[in-house]
C-alpha positions, 0 to 999 in steps of 0.5 A, spaced: 500 500 500 502 506 497 501 513 502 498 515 495 493 510 495 494 511 504 491 518 503 485 517 499 482 512 503 483 516 509 479 522 505 474 518 503 473 515 510 474 523 512 469 525 507 463 519 509 463 522 515 463 530 514 458 527 510 454 523 515 454 528 521 451 533 515 445 529 514 445 527 521 445 534 523 440 537 517 433 536 520 435 536 527 432 544 529 426 542 525 424 536 530 426 541 536 420 546 534 415 540 532 417 537 539 417 543 542 411 544 539 408 539 542 410 538 547 405 545 548 399 543 545 400 537 550 400 541 556 394 546 554 390 539 553 393 537 560 390 544 562 384 544 559 381 536 560 383 539 568 378 545 568 373 540 564 374 536 571 373 542 575 366 544 571 364 537 571 365 537 579 363 544 580 356 542 577 355 536 582 356 540 587 363 537 588 368 542 591 374 538 592 375 534 587 373 541 583 379 544 586 384 539 585 383 539 578 384 548 579 391 546 582 391 541 577 391 546 572 395 551 575 402 546 576 400 545 568 400 552 567 406 554 571 410 549 567 408 552 560 409 558 563 416 557 565 418 554 559 414 559 554 418 565 557 424 560 556 423 560 549 423 567 548 416 567 547 413 572 552 406 574 549 405 567 549 407 567 557 403 573 559 397 569 555 398 562 560 399 568 566 392 571 564 389 564 564 393 562 572 390 569 575 383 567 573 385 560 575 387 562 581 380 565 583 376 559 581 381 556 586 379 560 592 372 561 590 371 553 590 376 553 597 370 559 599 365 552 597 363 559 593 357 558 587 360 562 583 367 558 582 364 554 576 362 560 573 370 563 574 373 556 571 369 557 565 371 564 565 379 561 565 377 555 560 375 562 555 382 565 556 386 558 555 382 557 549 381 564 546 388 567 548 393 561 547 395 559 541 399 554 540 404 552 534 410 557 532 409 556 525 
């Protein structure tokens, strides 16, 4: 094996490595954006489900279950808000803050065994559905 052949083989191996590296990296950014969007949509869906659970519990005057569901929505909403702020989406994080404020009011009312907690939960659900866009594209 001559030095010229050895250099040619090393060059081919290096070219194959560089091609594989570039091909592997090419779709990673799009994949990360899609994963983040999916996580955001899942959190919004979980918040919506928790609010619907709370409304159902409040319809049956079960304030304890309603309060647990509202608190679950608050936890998920807080996580969503942090993720949106870290992604630099302050306007969307602000919309989540509005929903969290309404959730806090619904939580306070359900803790006080107030029948208007159902209206507050419905208001929070309406705010969630109208003001929190989940897609970034």
